[in-house]
N, C-alpha and C positions, 0 to 999 in steps of 0.2 A: 876587844878584850879585853879582859879585866880577871885580877888576879888576886886573889884574896885568903892568907896565913892568919888563925886563931887559934890559938895554945888552948885547949879543949885539959884543965888540968885534973877535971876530974875523974877522965880516959885515960889522962897524963896518953895524948899524942899533939901532934902538932896538923891542924887540916889544914888539908894544901888545895884552894879550888878555885878551878877556870870559867869565867864564864863568856860565849861568844854571842853575838846572835843571827838568825837564821833557824832553817827547819833541819836541815843535817847533821848529821855529826862530821868532826870531819877526822876520818885516820891518819892523817898524817903525825896532826901533833899528837895524838890517839898513841901509836909508834915511837913518837918522841919523849910521849912518857914515858910510857915502858917501858923505853930502852936504857932513859934516866934514873930511874927512883925499876931496877928491876923487886920481882920480890913483893910489891906493894899490888894490894886489891888500884883499879881503881872501876871506880866507880862516872855513872854514863848517865844524865838523868833531863829528861827532856819537858821541861815549859812550853807553858802558853797563854795566854791569855789577852783581852780586850783591853784600850784604854777608856778609862774612864767618861775623861771628858771627850777627848775625838773616838773615841768609837772602830778606832783603828787598830786589831789584833798585829798582839806580836808575841815574838819566842824567843827564846834563847836557850843554848846547847850546859847542859854544866858538867865537866869531869870532878871529881875529890877523890885526894887518895892522904891516905890516909899515915901517917911518920911516929913508931915509938917515938918517945920523947919524955924528955925528962925537965922539971925547973931548970936543977943544973947543967943537963943539955941542949935549953932551949934559942940560947942566943948559936950556936953554932950551927943549929940543925938550920936554924932562920937564915945564917949564911952562905948554907953549903948550899939550901936548895931555893934560894933568891938567883946564889948562880947558875944554877943547874934552868932554871927557868929563863933567866936569860938567856945563855948560851940555847935554849929554843926558839927563843923569839928571835934570833939571830942566824937561826942554819938557813940556804938560803930556800930551801923548802916551806918554809913556814911566811919568808919574806916576798916572793913569788908569787904566794900561794893566794 
């Protein structure tokens, strides 16, 4: 699983994106994200394609949460978000799934 945090200054939000390989969404991950970020919409998107050299197909699932944030609150928001994501990754449901 990969996680990306991006500050979108024009929109004043912190974009939190999580990616994992596979064809199906992880319902447990979505539930844990909803619990960690209540009241925020979670976008789930599937992407797939074919590797140009190997001709192997790939697919990924992306989860994105947009958190309101300004330049003044960016550091605190990133720290809190990182802790929440760490806690999610350490829950028994995620470790053993």
